[in-house]
C-alpha angles and dihedrals in degrees: 000000000000120000094244091060091050093047092046093050092048093048091049094052090049094050090049091051093048090048091052091049093051090048096054091046090052092049089053093048091049093050091048093048093047090048087059095044114021092176087076093070095093091051090051093047090051093047094046092049090054091047090050092051089050092050091052089053092044090049090060092050091049093051090053090048090049091051093050092048091049092051091045091051090054095045093046091046090056099040105026110016089179093071094048097104092056094053090041093056089046092054091046089049088052091049090049090052092049091051091047092048091050089050089048093049093050093047090052090050091052090048092052092052090050094046093048091049090050090048090052092048093050091048090051093047092049092046089051091050092047094041 
């Protein structure tokens, strides 16, 4: 296996691991912040819904880019084999972006579920106190 493939795969794996770590830290910080000020839940729900919508749009663009790069890799490999590493790395980069976007989307969906459940618990708690 050529060196550029190995280096690209290791870099991709490192990026995914770092992204997962940042995502987990962000979830913890949000939970801690919301525990201190529960009135911010609606703001978090709105923000995460907007981010989820943006990630869905980005996902479509990344899929188009990935399709283009895969076709380019095949075409370049056939016509100009010298440039294959560059296009291979570009397609691997697009695939990495797609994976990160999928991770982000699932993370946002999880957060939305948590925030909505917290919001319902707070509403129920407030209605029990008022009732």
